[in-house]
N, C-alpha and C positions, 0 to 999 in steps of 0.2 A: 504494500500500500504506500502511495507517495505521502510525503510529509505535508501536513496541512499548514497553510500560512495564517498567521495571526492578522487581525485587522490593522495593526500598526505597520506590519511588513507590507501589506497590500497598499496602504496609504503612501509609504515611502517609495514603492515602485512606481505608483501613479505620478507622484511629484517629480521623480527623476525623468520619467518619460515626457512629461509636460515641459520641463526645463530644456530637454534635448531638442524638442520641436521648436521652442522659441529661439534657441541658438541657430538652428538650421534656417529658420525663417529670416533671422537677422543677417546671416551670411549671404542668403540668396538676394535679399534687398540690397546689401552692400555691393554684391557683384553686378547687379543690374544698374546701380547708380554709376559704377565705373564705366559702363558702356553707354550711358546716356550723355549726349552732347547738348549743351544748353543752346537755345536759339532765341534771340530777341525779336519777337514779332512786331515790336514797335519800331524796329530799325532793320528792315529786310535788306538782304544783300542785293546790290544792283548789278554786280558783275560776276560772270562765270569764272571757273578756274582757268579755262583756256584764254579768256580775255586778260586776266591778271598775269598769266604766264607770258602773254605777248608783251604786256607792259614791262614785265620783269626783264624780258629779252632786250627791250629798247634801252632800259637803264643799265643793263650790263654793258651795252655799247658805250653809254655815257661814262660808266665806271672806268673802262679802258682808256677813254680819251682823257678823263680826269687824272688817272695815274700817270699817263705820259706827260701831261702838262705840269703837274706838281713835281715829278721827277726832274724835269728840265729846270724848273724854277729853283728847286732846293739843292740840286746836284746830289741827290741821294735817292735810294730806291723807295718808291711809294707804291703800295698795292691797295686798290679799292675794289670792292665787290658788293653786290646787293645782298643785304643781310635779311631783310624781310619786307613784305608788302601786304598791307591790310586795309580794310575799310573800317571807318569809325566816324562818330560825330565830331564836328569841328571843336566843340568845347572840350572833348576828351583830349584831343591833340594839343589844344592851347593850354590846358591845365597841366599837361606833362612838360611843357617848356620851362626851363629855369628862369628865375627873375632876371639874371644877367645873361642876355642872349644876343646873338647877332643874326637877325632874320632879314633876308633879302626878299623884297616884294618885286616879282617879275611880271612884266606885261607879256601876255601870251596872245599873239595875233595870227590866226591861220590866214594863209593867202586866199583860200577858197571862201568866198563871201557867204556860202551856205552855213558856215560854222561861226558861232559867236565868239567874241573876244572874252578873255577871262584873265585871272591872275594866278600865279603860282607862288607859293612860299618856300623858301629854302632856309633851313636853320643850320648854322655851323656851330658845333660845340665849342665852348670856351677853351677847352684844352687845345683843340685844333687851331683856334683863332690866335691864342697867345703864343703857341709854338711857331706859327707862321711869322708872327711879328718879330719874335726873338731871332729867328733864322734870317729873315730879310734885313734885319738891322745889324747883322754881323755876329750874332750870338750863336751858341751851340744848340739852342733849343731846350736847354734845361729849365728855363724860366717859363713854365706854362701852367703851374698850379695856382691860379689866382681866382678869387671870388669877387673881385671888384668890377666896376663898370669900365668900359673902354674909354680911353681919352679921345679927343677929336682927331689927333694925329694918327692914332691907332685905327680909328674908324676909316680915315682917308686911305690908309695903306690897304686895309682889308677890302674896301670898296673897289680898289683897282684889281685886287686878286679875284673878287667876286665877279667883276665884269668879264674877266677871262674865263672863269668857270661857266658863266652863263652862255658865253659864246660856244663852248664845247657842248653844252646841253642842246643848243639850237642845232648844232651839227648832228647830234644823235637823233633828234626828232626829224630832221630833214631826210633821214634814211627811210622814213615811213610816211611823213606828212609834211608838206611845205608850210613852215610857220616862221614867224619872226618872234624871237624872245629877247627882251632887253631888260636890264635892271632899272626899275623905277625908283626905288628908295631902299635905305637901310634903316632898320629899327633895332634898338638895343633894349627896349623894355617890352617884354612879351605880354605883360598884363594890360597894355594899352592897345594891343593888336585886335582889331575887329575886321579882318579881311572878308570873312564870310559870316553868315548867320550862325549862331551857336548850335542850332539843330541841323545844319546842313551836313550831308554825307560827304566825306572827303576820302581820298585814297592817299595813304602815306607810304612812301618808299624810303626805307632806311638803308643807307650805305655805310659799310664798315670800311674805314680808311686807316690802314697801317702805315704810320709815318714816323720815321726816326725812332723805332722801337716802341712807339705808342700806338694804342688801338683807340681811335676816335670815331665819331659818327657825324654823318651829314644826312639830314632828312629833307625830303621833298614832299610837299603837300599839294595835291591836285584836287580841284572841285569835281565831284562826281557828275554834277549837272551838265557841265560842258564836255566832260570826258565821254559821257554817253553818246554824244552827237557823232563822234568820229572813231570810237574805239573799234567798231566792227570793220571799218575801212582799212585801218592799218594792221589789224590782226591777220588779215588774209595775206599780207605782204611777207609774213614770216614763214608761210608754207612753201614747200619746194615746188617750183614750177614744173609742170608736166608738158608744157608747150614744146612741140617739135621745132628744132632749130632749122633755119633756112639752109639747105645744102650748099647753095651758091656762096652764102656768107661764110659758112664753115670752111669751104674750099679756099676762099680768099684769106681767111685767118691762118690756115695751114701754110699757104704759099708765103705769107709774110714771115711766119716763124722760120720756115726753111731758108728763106733768103737771109735771115739774120744769122744763121749758123753755117751757111755755105763756106765761108772763109775760115772756119775754125780748123785748127791743126789737130789731127788725131794720130796717135802712135799705132802703127801696124806691126805685128810680130808674128812670125811663123814658128810654131813649136813642132819639132820633129819627134822628140821623145823626152820623157821625164823619168828619172830613176833616182834611187837613193844610194848613197855611198857613205861609209863610216868616215869620220874625220881623220882617223889615223891613215886610212888608205888614200884619202885626198891629199894629205900632207906629203905622202911618199911618192906622188906622181912625178914622173920624169919625162923629158922629151922622148918621142918615139914609142912611148907606152901605148898599148892598145886597150880600149875599153869596149867590151862586147855589148851590143844592144840586142833587144828582143824583137826589133822591127826591121823589116827589109826596106830597101830604097824605094820599092814600088808601093809601100803602104801609104795610107792617107795621113796627111799632117793637118794640124789645126792652125787656122789663121785667127789671131786675136786682134780686135780693134778696141783700143783704149783699155786693154787688160781683160776684155770680155770675149770669150770664144764666139766667133761669128760665122765662119765657114769651115768646111772640110776642103782639103786641096791636095793636089799631086805635085811632087817635085819634078822639075824639068830644067831645060836650058833653052834660051832664046838668044840668037846672035852672039854666042860665046859667053853669055851671062846666065847666072843661076836665076830661075824663075819658078813661080808656082801657078798652077791652073786651078781656079776655084771650081768646086764641085757643087756642094749642097749647103744651103744656109742652116745654121743650128738654131734650135729653139723655135 
C-alpha cells in the first residue's frame, strides 16, 4: 500500500507547484519583452531602409572627400566615416546639442525648380573645433579640451574651414542631384537655434572623424519634409545600370586605349628549358663542360612577353640568325 500524504504535505506540494508556474510565466513574459520592439505611432517613420541606405551611401562619399580635405589641411592622416543615420524630432536633436556648439546653417538650393529650397544644419564638436584651431595656428593639437565659448577670431578661422567642408558636401550631393549648398551663418549657442519647428521630423547623419589620435563627431541635420521630395530620384542612381553599352562607342574607347599603349616597350624572352642544379655543382662548372637536357632541339619552346608565357614556338634560323616560329597562343 502506498504511503498516504498528510494535509500539510499536500498543501506544501500545491504551493510549490503554484510558485513554479509563476516563475515560468514571468520568464516567458521577460522573453517576449526582449523580442518586442517599441514603435512610436505619434512619430511614424517616413523613410524606408533602402532610402536611408542610399542617403548613407551619399554621405560616405562626403566622408571620403572630407578626409582628403582635412588630411591636406593638417598634413596628417584623417579618417571619416558614417557612424549612424536616424530619424527623430527636431527638438530631440536640438536638446542633444551642447551649450557651447559650432553649428553651420547651410542654404540648400536644388537646381530643379520642382524641388523647394531648405536649410541644413551641420554641428562640429568642440573637440574637433578647438583641435583644428590649435593645429592651424601652429600648435600640436593638444589644446582641445575646452568648455568655453569660441572667440571671434576662432569663429572666423572655423568659418573658413566650414566653407571648404560645405563645398565638399555640395560635390557629394552633385553625384546624385544638382544642388547649390552654401554656408549662410555660424551659430555658437545651440539653445537659440530654431531652424525648424520643434515637432518637425529630421534625418540626422553622424560622422565619426578620427583626427590626430582623437575620435570626434560631425553631425548633419536634414529636414524630412524637403528630403521626401527628391529622395526617390537619387536612390535609383545608386543601383547598377543594366543598360547595354553602345558597341560603336565601346569600339572607339578600345581603339583609344590601344593607341595609348602602342608605343610601350615590352620585354620578349624565349625559354628553351628550365632545370634545377645544386649550388655546389654550379660553382664547379668549367668551360667546355656539358650539361645534358631532357628536351630535343625540335621540341616546343615558350615565348614570354613581359614575364608572362604567351606563345609556344619552334627554334629555327633565318638568314644566318637564330629565330623562332610562333605556334599557338597560351591561355
